[in-house]
C-alpha positions in Angstrom: 0.0 0.0 0.0 1.3 3.4 -0.9 -0.2 6.9 -0.4 0.9 8.2 -3.8 -1.9 10.2 -5.5 -0.4 11.9 -8.6 2.6 13.4 -10.3 3.0 17.2 -10.5 5.2 19.4 -12.7 7.8 21.0 -10.4 7.7 24.2 -12.5 4.2 24.8 -14.0 2.1 22.6 -11.7 0.5 20.5 -14.4 -0.9 17.2 -13.0 -0.1 13.8 -14.4 -1.2 10.2 -13.8 1.3 8.0 -11.9 0.0 4.7 -13.3 1.3 5.6 -16.8 4.8 5.9 -18.1 6.0 9.5 -17.7 9.1 11.4 -18.3 9.2 15.3 -18.2 6.3 17.6 -18.2 4.8 17.8 -21.7 4.0 21.5 -21.4 7.3 22.9 -20.1 9.8 20.0 -20.2 10.6 20.3 -16.5 10.8 17.4 -13.9 7.7 15.7 -12.5 7.4 15.1 -8.8 5.4 12.4 -7.0 2.8 13.7 -4.5 1.2 11.7 -1.7 -2.0 11.9 0.5 -0.2 13.3 3.5 -3.4 14.4 5.2 -4.4 10.8 5.9 -1.1 10.3 7.7 -1.4 13.2 10.2 -3.0 11.1 13.0 -0.4 8.3 12.7 3.0 8.0 14.3 6.0 7.0 12.2 6.0 3.6 13.8 2.5 3.0 12.4 3.6 3.9 8.9 7.1 2.5 8.5 7.8 -1.2 7.9 10.3 -3.2 9.9 12.5 -4.1 7.0 16.2 -2.9 7.4 16.2 -1.0 4.0 14.9 2.2 2.5 11.7 0.2 1.7 10.7 0.6 5.3 9.2 3.9 3.9 7.3 2.2 1.1 4.0 3.8 2.0 5.7 7.1 1.0 7.3 5.6 -2.1 5.6 5.1 -5.5 5.4 1.3 -6.0 1.9 -0.1 -5.7 2.6 -3.9 -5.4 5.3 -5.5 -3.2 6.3 -8.0 -5.9 7.6 -5.2 -8.0 10.0 -3.9 -5.4 13.6 -4.5 -6.6 15.7 -4.4 -3.4 19.3 -5.3 -2.7 19.2 -4.0 0.9 19.7 -0.3 0.0 19.4 2.4 2.6 19.7 2.1 6.4 23.3 3.5 6.2 25.1 4.6 9.3 25.3 8.1 10.7 28.8 8.3 12.2 29.8 10.7 14.9 33.1 12.0 13.5 34.7 12.6 16.9 38.3 12.8 15.7 37.7 15.3 12.9 35.3 17.2 15.1 37.9 17.6 17.9 40.4 18.8 15.3 38.0 21.3 13.9 36.4 22.4 17.1 33.0 20.9 16.1 31.6 18.5 18.8 28.5 17.7 16.8 30.1 16.7 13.4 28.6 13.6 11.7 29.1 11.7 8.5 26.3 9.9 6.7 28.2 7.1 5.0 26.4 6.1 1.8 29.3 4.0 0.6 27.7 1.0 2.4 24.8 0.8 0.0 24.6 -2.0 -2.6 26.9 -1.2 -5.5 28.9 1.1 -3.2 27.0 4.4 -3.5 23.9 6.4 -2.8 22.8 5.8 -6.4 21.4 2.5 -5.2 18.5 4.3 -3.5 17.3 6.2 -6.6 17.7 3.4 -9.0 16.0 0.9 -6.7 12.9 3.1 -6.7 13.1 3.9 -10.4 13.7 0.4 -11.6 11.0 -1.0 -9.3 8.5 1.5 -10.8 9.7 0.7 -14.3 9.1 -3.0 -13.7 5.6 -2.2 -12.4 4.8 -0.1 -15.5 6.0 -2.9 -17.8 9.1 -1.2 -19.1 11.5 -3.8 -20.7 14.5 -1.7 -21.8 16.1 1.4 -20.3 18.9 3.8 -21.1 20.9 6.1 -18.8 23.9 8.4 -19.1 26.3 8.0 -16.2 29.6 9.2 -14.8 29.9 5.9 -13.0 27.9 5.1 -9.9 24.5 5.5 -11.4 25.5 3.2 -14.2 26.5 0.5 -11.8 23.4 0.8 -9.8 21.2 0.7 -12.9 22.9 -2.4 -14.2 22.4 -4.2 -10.8 18.8 -3.4 -10.3 17.9 -4.1 -14.0 19.7 -7.4 -13.7 17.4 -8.3 -10.8 14.3 -7.0 -12.6 15.1 -8.7 -15.9 15.2 -5.3 -17.8 17.7 -4.7 -20.6 20.1 -1.9 -19.9 22.1 0.6 -22.1 24.6 2.8 -20.3 26.3 5.8 -21.9 29.5 6.8 -20.1 32.4 9.2 -20.8 35.3 7.0 -22.0 37.6 8.5 -19.3 35.5 7.3 -16.3 37.5 5.1 -13.9 37.7 1.5 -15.2 36.0 -0.2 -12.2 32.7 1.5 -13.2 32.9 0.1 -16.7 33.8 -3.4 -15.4 30.9 -3.3 -12.9 28.3 -2.5 -15.5 29.6 -5.1 -17.9 29.6 -7.7 -15.2 25.8 -7.1 -14.8 25.5 -7.7 -18.6 24.7 -4.1 -19.4 25.3 -2.7 -22.8 28.1 0.0 -22.2 28.7 2.7 -24.8 31.7 4.9 -24.2 31.6 8.5 -25.4 34.4 10.9 -26.1 33.0 13.7 -24.0 31.2 14.6 -20.7 28.1 13.3 -19.2 26.1 16.0 -21.0 27.4 14.5 -24.3 26.4 11.0 -23.0 22.9 12.4 -22.2 22.4 13.7 -25.7 23.4 10.3 -27.3 21.2 8.4 -24.8 18.3 10.7 -25.6 18.7 10.1 -29.4 18.9 6.3 -28.9 15.9 6.3 -26.6 13.8 8.1 -29.1 15.0 5.9 -32.0 14.6 2.6 -30.2 11.7 3.2 -27.7 13.9 2.8 -24.6 12.8 4.5 -21.4 15.1 7.3 -20.4 16.3 7.1 -16.8 18.4 10.3 -16.9 18.6 12.4 -13.7 15.2 14.0 -13.0 13.9 13.1 -16.5 11.8 10.5 -14.8 9.9 11.0 -11.6 11.1 8.3 -9.3 14.9 8.4 -8.7 14.3 11.4 -6.5 11.9 9.4 -4.4 14.6 6.9 -3.6 17.0 9.6 -2.7 14.5 11.3 -0.4 14.8 8.3 1.9 18.1 9.8 3.1 16.1 12.6 4.6 13.7 10.2 6.4 16.7 8.3 7.8 18.4 11.4 9.1 15.2 12.4 10.9 15.0 9.0 12.5 18.7 8.8 13.4 18.5 12.3 15.0 15.4 11.3 17.0 13.2 13.7 14.8 15.4 16.7 15.5 17.0 17.7 12.2 20.6 18.9 12.0 21.5 22.5 11.6 23.6 22.1 8.4 23.8 19.4 5.7 26.8 19.6 3.3 26.1 17.7 0.2 28.2 17.1 -3.1 26.0 18.2 -6.0 26.1 17.0 -9.6 22.6 16.3 -10.9 21.2 17.2 -7.5 18.6 14.5 -6.8 19.8 13.9 -3.3 19.6 17.6 -2.3 16.2 17.9 -3.9 15.0 14.6 -2.5 16.0 15.3 1.1 14.3 18.7 1.0 11.2 17.0 -0.3 11.3 14.5 2.6 11.7 17.3 5.2 8.6 19.1 3.8 6.6 15.9 3.7 7.5 15.1 7.3 6.7 18.7 8.4 3.3 18.6 6.7 2.5 15.3 8.4 3.6 16.7 11.7 6.5 14.3 12.4 9.1 17.1 12.6 8.8 20.7 13.9 11.1 23.7 14.0 13.5 24.9 11.4 14.9 22.9 8.6 18.7 22.4 8.0 20.7 24.9 6.0 21.5 23.0 2.8 25.0 23.4 1.3 25.7 22.5 -2.3 29.4 21.5 -2.9 30.9 21.5 -6.4 34.4 21.4 -7.9 35.9 24.7 -8.9 36.4 22.9 -12.3 32.7 22.5 -12.8 30.5 24.7 -10.6 27.4 25.9 -12.5 25.2 25.8 -9.4 27.7 27.8 -7.4 27.9 30.5 -10.1 24.1 30.7 -10.5 23.6 30.9 -6.7 26.2 33.7 -6.4 24.7 35.6 -9.3 21.1 35.3 -8.0 20.0 33.4 -11.1 17.0 31.0 -11.3 18.7 28.7 -13.8 22.3 27.7 -14.2 24.1 28.3 -17.4 26.1 25.3 -18.7 29.7 25.2 -17.5 32.3 25.1 -20.3 35.4 22.9 -20.3 34.3 21.0 -17.1 37.2 19.2 -15.4 37.5 17.6 -12.0 38.7 14.3 -10.4 35.3 14.0 -8.8 33.4 12.3 -11.7 30.0 12.7 -10.0 30.5 16.5 -9.9 31.5 16.8 -13.5 27.9 17.7 -14.6 28.1 20.9 -16.7 24.3 21.3 -17.0 21.5 19.8 -14.8 17.8 19.6 -15.7 17.0 20.2 -12.0 19.1 23.3 -11.6 16.2 25.6 -10.6 15.1 23.0 -8.0 18.6 22.9 -6.4 18.8 26.7 -6.4 15.3 26.8 -4.9 16.3 24.5 -2.0 19.5 26.5 -1.3 17.5 29.7 -1.0 14.5 28.3 0.9 16.9 26.7 3.4 19.0 29.8 3.9 21.9 27.6 2.7 24.7 28.3 0.3 26.8 26.9 -2.6 30.6 26.5 -2.5 33.2 25.3 -4.9 36.5 23.6 -3.9 39.7 22.8 -5.7 40.6 19.2 -6.7 43.8 19.5 -4.5 41.6 20.2 -1.5 39.3 17.3 -2.4 42.2 14.8 -2.4 43.6 16.1 0.9 40.2 15.8 2.5 39.8 12.2 1.3 43.0 11.5 3.1 41.8 13.2 6.3 38.5 11.2 6.3 40.4 7.9 5.8 43.2 8.6 8.3 41.1 10.2 11.0 37.7 8.5 10.7 38.5 5.2 8.9 36.2 6.1 6.0 37.6 5.6 2.5 35.5 8.3 0.9 34.9 9.0 -2.8 36.3 12.3 -4.1 32.7 13.8 -3.9 32.6 12.9 -0.2 36.0 14.4 0.3 34.7 17.6 -1.2 32.2 18.0 1.6 35.0 18.2 4.2 36.9 20.8 2.1 33.7 22.8 2.0 33.2 22.6 5.7 36.7 23.9 6.4 36.1 26.8 4.0 32.8 27.6 5.6 34.4 27.5 9.1 37.0 30.0 7.9 34.2 32.3 6.7 32.4 32.1 10.0 29.3 30.7 8.2 29.2 27.7 10.5 29.1 28.0 14.3 31.0 25.5 16.5 28.0 24.3 18.4 25.9 23.5 15.4 25.0 19.9 14.4 26.6 19.3 11.0 26.2 16.3 8.6 28.7 15.6 5.8 27.6 13.2 3.1 30.0 10.6 1.8 28.1 9.5 -1.3 30.2 6.5 -2.4 33.2 4.3 -1.7 36.6 5.5 -2.7 37.4 1.9 -3.9 36.1 2.6 -7.4 38.5 5.6 -7.9 42.0 4.3 -8.5 44.3 6.9 -7.0 47.7 7.0 -5.4 47.5 8.2 -1.8 
């Protein structure tokens, strides 16, 4: 049983049927967002709504799949929230935490979004999908499609780390390497989808990956005993995690499960590819594509995102900010996370620590605040010499 009622365009508000295959809004080509009957949950406690399963599907009543047999789960979600005492002591932050998404199936937070998207695709009878990926999304798509019996086509930049390519091929995905960036992969994937009738799983070009990502917000609320942190620092490429968590906070507030102020959300990007940072600083509603994008953090090398206006909306509504960090800082922060907290973070996860240190220098963060850094994936897939 799920409380989903409809899909709604995030920009123009047009309503769509959730029992049919949908991509972007037909009227304005913006992302569709799943909506739920939250009113009917207002008299219920979380324990009456959530399942006992140790995965993100404990929140299945607030996820879009109608029938349990269509849920494609590998045990995603339920990741640890680690009190980073050593780093916190070094930085003068007694309430510093790391949400470690590297312990998801396929080694990254992408497992959440693709579990939800592939489950719904199976329910809708979709047989073949395509996705552009910088790495982790491709691996997660390949894994969940293998479980669902759905044929998979993955377009990747040819310079992605080799473990990502091998992972996808091991799951029998069709991997097409492109001489370019993920934006170039997206264009090729879109062409092939139109030509062959494949369903396009690109970030926010279907409604359900963000639903899987929002479960990070539900988990944080539970792990903090329904008192949200003051600051969340999140590495941002396509932005579904940032958008999804904010959606979760709003849903919980409307139901009545959380009260008080929401966290200030921080978008972290690489200085070699920072379209959201530039748009935020310039007060723009949309982010202009970034030219000559370069960074060691493959997940941050996203020169243009369809959900740009949604990310910028979250940052401004939350009184948050956007910050870019250099690749050298990202690498040094990976080392600090490994050597001080025992977490072998991906470069994107390292970027959040770099951002934290810069925000501390600026006085934007106060020592007594409760802060969460997101490590979005394992460093094991990024061959680097430390």
